[in-house]
C-alpha distance (Angstrom), angle and dihedral (degrees) to the residues before:
residue distance angle dihedral
M1 . . .
W2 3.79 . .
Q3 3.78 129.9 .
L4 3.75 128.6 -133.0
C5 3.79 126.6 -158.6
L6 3.80 106.7 -130.2
G7 3.81 92.4 -152.1
A8 3.81 95.1 51.1
H9 3.79 95.4 85.6
I10 3.83 92.2 48.7
A11 3.82 90.5 48.0
R12 3.82 90.2 52.1
L13 3.81 91.3 50.5
E14 3.82 91.4 48.8
M15 3.81 91.5 51.7
E16 3.81 91.8 46.8
I17 3.81 90.6 53.2
A18 3.80 91.5 47.1
Y19 3.80 93.2 50.0
K20 3.79 94.6 45.4
H21 3.80 101.1 40.8
L22 3.80 115.5 12.7
I23 3.80 106.2 36.6
P24 3.84 95.3 54.4
R25 3.83 88.8 55.2
I26 3.82 95.8 53.7
D27 3.79 111.6 110.2
E28 3.86 99.3 174.7
I29 3.79 134.0 7.7
E30 3.81 131.1 -179.3
L31 3.80 140.9 162.5
A32 3.80 113.1 -91.4
G33 3.80 98.9 -166.1
P34 3.79 145.1 -18.6
V35 3.79 120.8 -37.5
D36 3.81 113.1 -121.5
R37 3.80 114.8 -151.7
L38 3.79 127.1 -156.3
S39 3.77 113.7 -103.6
S40 3.80 102.1 -151.0
S41 3.76 133.3 125.4
L42 3.83 90.2 -145.2
V43 3.82 103.5 52.2
G44 3.74 136.0 14.5
G45 3.76 129.4 -150.6
V46 3.75 148.4 95.8
K47 3.78 120.5 -51.4
R48 3.79 97.8 -175.8
L49 3.81 129.5 14.7
P50 3.81 112.5 171.8
F51 3.79 116.1 -166.5
R52 3.80 141.7 164.5
Y53 3.75 125.8 -141.1
K54 3.78 141.4 -179.8
L55 3.77 122.2 -149.2
K56 3.78 125.3 -139.8
P57 3.80 113.9 -108.9
A58 3.79 112.3 -87.0
């Protein structure tokens, strides 16, 4: 028996949209505060990553 994450497909679609439509429009991007990392022995990653961005004119 195998398990499937129900949110994985939605996450892939969100990333596809971001890569195709949002990222090409970003003109500037910078950190807007400190990065908070997860403190867990099971998973690693970023808990909070504040940033500012400016989009290119449409």
